[in-house]
GUVEXVEX-705442 format. One record per atom (N, C-alpha, C): x, y, z; atom name. Coordinates in steps of 0.02 Angstrom, whole numbers, plus 50000, padded with zeros to 5 digits. Layout:
# residues N
xx:X; yy:Y; zz:Z; atom:CA;
...
This chain:
# residues 87
xx:47383; yy:41486; zz:41567; atom:N;
xx:47439; yy:41490; zz:41623; atom:CA;
xx:47419; yy:41454; zz:41683; atom:C;
xx:47451; yy:41414; zz:41702; atom:N;
xx:47417; yy:41356; zz:41752; atom:CA;
xx:47450; yy:41386; zz:41827; atom:C;
xx:47403; yy:41377; zz:41868; atom:N;
xx:47423; yy:41397; zz:41939; atom:CA;
xx:47482; yy:41393; zz:41981; atom:C;
xx:47528; yy:41322; zz:41954; atom:N;
xx:47601; yy:41320; zz:41973; atom:CA;
xx:47639; yy:41384; zz:41941; atom:C;
xx:47625; yy:41405; zz:41894; atom:N;
xx:47666; yy:41450; zz:41854; atom:CA;
xx:47648; yy:41524; zz:41867; atom:C;
xx:47612; yy:41521; zz:41917; atom:N;
xx:47596; yy:41601; zz:41932; atom:CA;
xx:47647; yy:41617; zz:41961; atom:C;
xx:47665; yy:41679; zz:41946; atom:N;
xx:47720; yy:41719; zz:41976; atom:CA;
xx:47712; yy:41754; zz:42044; atom:C;
xx:47643; yy:41794; zz:42031; atom:N;
xx:47618; yy:41837; zz:42099; atom:CA;
xx:47581; yy:41797; zz:42140; atom:C;
xx:47615; yy:41786; zz:42200; atom:N;
xx:47581; yy:41758; zz:42244; atom:CA;
xx:47575; yy:41796; zz:42311; atom:C;
xx:47521; yy:41763; zz:42355; atom:N;
xx:47489; yy:41792; zz:42407; atom:CA;
xx:47537; yy:41785; zz:42471; atom:C;
xx:47523; yy:41829; zz:42511; atom:N;
xx:47560; yy:41830; zz:42562; atom:CA;
xx:47585; yy:41771; zz:42592; atom:C;
xx:47523; yy:41727; zz:42619; atom:N;
xx:47532; yy:41671; zz:42655; atom:CA;
xx:47588; yy:41622; zz:42629; atom:C;
xx:47577; yy:41617; zz:42560; atom:N;
xx:47639; yy:41582; zz:42527; atom:CA;
xx:47692; yy:41588; zz:42527; atom:C;
xx:47699; yy:41665; zz:42509; atom:N;
xx:47765; yy:41697; zz:42515; atom:CA;
xx:47802; yy:41688; zz:42591; atom:C;
xx:47767; yy:41697; zz:42640; atom:N;
xx:47779; yy:41679; zz:42713; atom:CA;
xx:47810; yy:41610; zz:42721; atom:C;
xx:47763; yy:41560; zz:42682; atom:N;
xx:47778; yy:41483; zz:42679; atom:CA;
xx:47851; yy:41484; zz:42665; atom:C;
xx:47854; yy:41513; zz:42593; atom:N;
xx:47911; yy:41505; zz:42577; atom:CA;
xx:47972; yy:41536; zz:42590; atom:C;
xx:47968; yy:41590; zz:42627; atom:N;
xx:48022; yy:41616; zz:42669; atom:CA;
xx:48052; yy:41566; zz:42715; atom:C;
xx:47994; yy:41535; zz:42755; atom:N;
xx:48017; yy:41495; zz:42803; atom:CA;
xx:48046; yy:41421; zz:42787; atom:C;
xx:48031; yy:41400; zz:42715; atom:N;
xx:48047; yy:41359; zz:42686; atom:CA;
xx:48142; yy:41363; zz:42661; atom:C;
xx:48147; yy:41427; zz:42649; atom:N;
xx:48221; yy:41462; zz:42631; atom:CA;
xx:48259; yy:41462; zz:42694; atom:C;
xx:48230; yy:41468; zz:42751; atom:N;
xx:48268; yy:41487; zz:42815; atom:CA;
xx:48305; yy:41413; zz:42822; atom:C;
xx:48269; yy:41357; zz:42803; atom:N;
xx:48302; yy:41272; zz:42797; atom:CA;
xx:48330; yy:41253; zz:42745; atom:C;
xx:48348; yy:41293; zz:42696; atom:N;
xx:48361; yy:41297; zz:42630; atom:CA;
xx:48318; yy:41237; zz:42582; atom:C;
xx:48257; yy:41241; zz:42606; atom:N;
xx:48211; yy:41199; zz:42562; atom:CA;
xx:48175; yy:41212; zz:42504; atom:C;
xx:48183; yy:41277; zz:42492; atom:N;
xx:48147; yy:41326; zz:42438; atom:CA;
xx:48176; yy:41299; zz:42380; atom:C;
xx:48139; yy:41295; zz:42324; atom:N;
xx:48146; yy:41294; zz:42241; atom:CA;
xx:48172; yy:41354; zz:42214; atom:C;
xx:48219; yy:41358; zz:42176; atom:N;
xx:48238; yy:41420; zz:42140; atom:CA;
xx:48163; yy:41459; zz:42110; atom:C;
xx:48116; yy:41405; zz:42088; atom:N;
xx:48057; yy:41448; zz:42053; atom:CA;
xx:48025; yy:41489; zz:42116; atom:C;
xx:48025; yy:41447; zz:42170; atom:N;
xx:47990; yy:41468; zz:42226; atom:CA;
xx:48025; yy:41530; zz:42261; atom:C;
xx:48083; yy:41542; zz:42257; atom:N;
xx:48128; yy:41594; zz:42270; atom:CA;
xx:48124; yy:41662; zz:42236; atom:C;
xx:48108; yy:41640; zz:42162; atom:N;
xx:48091; yy:41688; zz:42118; atom:CA;
xx:48021; yy:41724; zz:42131; atom:C;
xx:47988; yy:41695; zz:42150; atom:N;
xx:47916; yy:41699; zz:42150; atom:CA;
xx:47911; yy:41749; zz:42222; atom:C;
xx:47958; yy:41727; zz:42277; atom:N;
xx:47959; yy:41758; zz:42331; atom:CA;
xx:47992; yy:41823; zz:42328; atom:C;
xx:48047; yy:41832; zz:42276; atom:N;
xx:48079; yy:41894; zz:42275; atom:CA;
xx:48039; yy:41950; zz:42225; atom:C;
xx:47986; yy:41922; zz:42197; atom:N;
xx:47938; yy:41958; zz:42158; atom:CA;
xx:47904; yy:42000; zz:42190; atom:C;
xx:47862; yy:41937; zz:42245; atom:N;
xx:47813; yy:41957; zz:42302; atom:CA;
xx:47847; yy:42035; zz:42332; atom:C;
xx:47913; yy:42017; zz:42355; atom:N;
xx:47950; yy:42067; zz:42413; atom:CA;
xx:47944; yy:42123; zz:42374; atom:C;
xx:47959; yy:42135; zz:42312; atom:N;
xx:47965; yy:42190; zz:42284; atom:CA;
xx:47902; yy:42239; zz:42291; atom:C;
xx:47840; yy:42206; zz:42300; atom:N;
xx:47786; yy:42249; zz:42306; atom:CA;
xx:47759; yy:42255; zz:42373; atom:C;
xx:47777; yy:42203; zz:42427; atom:N;
xx:47738; yy:42201; zz:42486; atom:CA;
xx:47797; yy:42205; zz:42549; atom:C;
xx:47779; yy:42273; zz:42588; atom:N;
xx:47812; yy:42291; zz:42637; atom:CA;
xx:47811; yy:42249; zz:42687; atom:C;
xx:47746; yy:42217; zz:42703; atom:N;
xx:47742; yy:42170; zz:42762; atom:CA;
xx:47783; yy:42095; zz:42763; atom:C;
xx:47791; yy:42088; zz:42712; atom:N;
xx:47811; yy:42020; zz:42687; atom:CA;
xx:47894; yy:42024; zz:42677; atom:C;
xx:47925; yy:42088; zz:42667; atom:N;
xx:47997; yy:42115; zz:42667; atom:CA;
xx:48010; yy:42111; zz:42746; atom:C;
xx:47961; yy:42127; zz:42792; atom:N;
xx:47983; yy:42150; zz:42853; atom:CA;
xx:47989; yy:42067; zz:42903; atom:C;
xx:47924; yy:42032; zz:42875; atom:N;
xx:47929; yy:41961; zz:42903; atom:CA;
xx:48009; yy:41935; zz:42877; atom:C;
xx:48034; yy:41945; zz:42813; atom:N;
xx:48078; yy:41910; zz:42788; atom:CA;
xx:48142; yy:41928; zz:42834; atom:C;
xx:48150; yy:41989; zz:42834; atom:N;
xx:48194; yy:42040; zz:42874; atom:CA;
xx:48209; yy:41989; zz:42955; atom:C;
xx:48149; yy:42003; zz:42976; atom:N;
xx:48138; yy:41974; zz:43053; atom:CA;
xx:48161; yy:41876; zz:43067; atom:C;
xx:48136; yy:41855; zz:42995; atom:N;
xx:48146; yy:41793; zz:42978; atom:CA;
xx:48216; yy:41764; zz:42995; atom:C;
xx:48243; yy:41822; zz:42961; atom:N;
xx:48330; yy:41809; zz:42955; atom:CA;
xx:48368; yy:41814; zz:43015; atom:C;
xx:48341; yy:41880; zz:43046; atom:N;
xx:48379; yy:41883; zz:43109; atom:CA;
xx:48367; yy:41838; zz:43161; atom:C;
xx:48304; yy:41801; zz:43167; atom:N;
xx:48302; yy:41754; zz:43205; atom:CA;
xx:48347; yy:41689; zz:43175; atom:C;
xx:48359; yy:41675; zz:43116; atom:N;
xx:48382; yy:41627; zz:43097; atom:CA;
xx:48457; yy:41637; zz:43120; atom:C;
xx:48491; yy:41688; zz:43097; atom:N;
xx:48566; yy:41706; zz:43119; atom:CA;
xx:48568; yy:41699; zz:43215; atom:C;
xx:48515; yy:41737; zz:43237; atom:N;
xx:48528; yy:41733; zz:43314; atom:CA;
xx:48520; yy:41647; zz:43359; atom:C;
xx:48484; yy:41621; zz:43310; atom:N;
xx:48484; yy:41535; zz:43339; atom:CA;
xx:48543; yy:41509; zz:43308; atom:C;
xx:48581; yy:41524; zz:43256; atom:N;
xx:48645; yy:41496; zz:43239; atom:CA;
xx:48691; yy:41509; zz:43279; atom:C;
xx:48694; yy:41590; zz:43297; atom:N;
xx:48744; yy:41607; zz:43344; atom:CA;
xx:48741; yy:41576; zz:43411; atom:C;
xx:48686; yy:41557; zz:43428; atom:N;
xx:48662; yy:41529; zz:43487; atom:CA;
xx:48665; yy:41572; zz:43547; atom:C;
xx:48636; yy:41644; zz:43528; atom:N;
xx:48630; yy:41691; zz:43570; atom:CA;
xx:48567; yy:41681; zz:43608; atom:C;
xx:48511; yy:41624; zz:43591; atom:N;
xx:48460; yy:41629; zz:43617; atom:CA;
xx:48451; yy:41605; zz:43679; atom:C;
xx:48435; yy:41632; zz:43725; atom:N;
xx:48435; yy:41608; zz:43803; atom:CA;
xx:48371; yy:41567; zz:43816; atom:C;
xx:48385; yy:41531; zz:43878; atom:N;
xx:48322; yy:41499; zz:43892; atom:CA;
xx:48312; yy:41490; zz:43968; atom:C;
xx:48273; yy:41475; zz:44006; atom:N;
xx:48264; yy:41478; zz:44082; atom:CA;
xx:48270; yy:41400; zz:44099; atom:C;
xx:48305; yy:41381; zz:44140; atom:N;
xx:48315; yy:41322; zz:44185; atom:CA;
xx:48244; yy:41308; zz:44205; atom:C;
xx:48235; yy:41229; zz:44208; atom:N;
xx:48172; yy:41204; zz:44231; atom:CA;
xx:48155; yy:41227; zz:44292; atom:C;
xx:48189; yy:41239; zz:44361; atom:N;
xx:48179; yy:41251; zz:44405; atom:CA;
xx:48146; yy:41330; zz:44404; atom:C;
xx:48183; yy:41375; zz:44361; atom:N;
xx:48152; yy:41446; zz:44368; atom:CA;
xx:48086; yy:41438; zz:44326; atom:C;
xx:48079; yy:41392; zz:44288; atom:N;
xx:48015; yy:41391; zz:44252; atom:CA;
xx:47970; yy:41371; zz:44294; atom:C;
xx:47972; yy:41316; zz:44347; atom:N;
xx:47928; yy:41295; zz:44400; atom:CA;
xx:47902; yy:41355; zz:44444; atom:C;
xx:47961; yy:41390; zz:44454; atom:N;
xx:47951; yy:41448; zz:44508; atom:CA;
xx:47906; yy:41482; zz:44482; atom:C;
xx:47927; yy:41526; zz:44418; atom:N;
xx:47880; yy:41573; zz:44379; atom:CA;
xx:47813; yy:41531; zz:44370; atom:C;
xx:47800; yy:41484; zz:44347; atom:N;
xx:47743; yy:41441; zz:44355; atom:CA;
xx:47692; yy:41463; zz:44425; atom:C;
xx:47730; yy:41446; zz:44473; atom:N;
xx:47707; yy:41458; zz:44539; atom:CA;
xx:47683; yy:41524; zz:44564; atom:C;
xx:47733; yy:41570; zz:44544; atom:N;
xx:47698; yy:41646; zz:44561; atom:CA;
xx:47659; yy:41656; zz:44517; atom:C;
xx:47654; yy:41637; zz:44444; atom:N;
xx:47575; yy:41653; zz:44414; atom:CA;
xx:47543; yy:41639; zz:44444; atom:C;
xx:47535; yy:41564; zz:44466; atom:N;
xx:47464; yy:41541; zz:44491; atom:CA;
xx:47452; yy:41561; zz:44540; atom:C;
xx:47488; yy:41585; zz:44583; atom:N;
xx:47484; yy:41629; zz:44652; atom:CA;
xx:47455; yy:41691; zz:44638; atom:C;
xx:47480; yy:41734; zz:44581; atom:N;
xx:47461; yy:41786; zz:44568; atom:CA;
xx:47379; yy:41779; zz:44538; atom:C;
xx:47375; yy:41726; zz:44503; atom:N;
xx:47314; yy:41737; zz:44464; atom:CA;
xx:47254; yy:41703; zz:44527; atom:C;
xx:47270; yy:41670; zz:44579; atom:N;
xx:47229; yy:41645; zz:44624; atom:CA;
xx:47191; yy:41728; zz:44657; atom:C;
xx:47251; yy:41756; zz:44674; atom:N;
xx:47242; yy:41826; zz:44716; atom:CA;
xx:47199; yy:41865; zz:44676; atom:C;
xx:47203; yy:41880; zz:44615; atom:N;
xx:47167; yy:41933; zz:44561; atom:CA;
xx:47089; yy:41879; zz:44549; atom:C;
xx:47080; yy:41828; zz:44547; atom:N;
xx:47005; yy:41802; zz:44536; atom:CA;
xx:46987; yy:41790; zz:44591; atom:C;
xx:47014; yy:41793; zz:44666; atom:N;
xx:46967; yy:41786; zz:44732; atom:CA;
xx:46952; yy:41864; zz:44755; atom:C;
């Protein structure tokens, strides 16, 4: 059996396929291997659930962000606090 046809994949490959699936780039064979992996790997099931939640949140537009001015204010406050602690 060649390495490409191997149905049991390691966690790092399963996570990569999960990421590819998020963007609809995973092949049918990759999805089959991912689903076989998810049957026995609790950590990757959790990764997949979290990845799905992230994708849905981004598509809904519920992801917040800071304005540029708020970011620069936060950076100044952080640098000030860092200087106080290091001195």
